[in-house]
C-alpha positions, 0 to 999 in steps of 0.5 A: 473494817479491821483497825490496825494497831498503830503508833500514838503520840506522846501526850494524847492517845490516838482516837478511834476516828484517826486510827481508822482513817490512818490505818485504812490507807497504806500510804498514809499509814506508812507516812504516819509510822514514819513520824516521830512520836512528837509529830504524831502528838501534834497531829492528834492535838490538832484534830481533837482541839476543835469544838465542832464535829465538822471541823474535826472531820475537816482536820482528819481529811487535812491530816490525810492529804498533808501526810500524802504530800509528805508534810510531817506537822500540821500547817500553822499549828502552834504545837500541843499546849497540853504537854507538861514536860516543857515550858510553853515558848514565848511565841506560843504564849503570844498566840494564846494571849491573842485568843478570846478568853473562854467563859 
């Protein structure tokens, strides 16, 4: 399979598994390229932020189905917390404060 050169995000580089999946479907690729760099970054972050491989695969399937539906951002996603170019919003801080602390 040939992997097409496609656009990435603002903070995260595009992982190979997402690149292959997106480039393998013309409709998904067109929807991906129509997104803003920030929106693409949020999709990438949503996929790579999970711990388990099966969850990641589920997120990639969700990315494909949601892009086909015309969604432009991950549903119920607080946004990329890895961006250093802006402060975290109060709503995101509240969500992060409710998450269990990693040991």
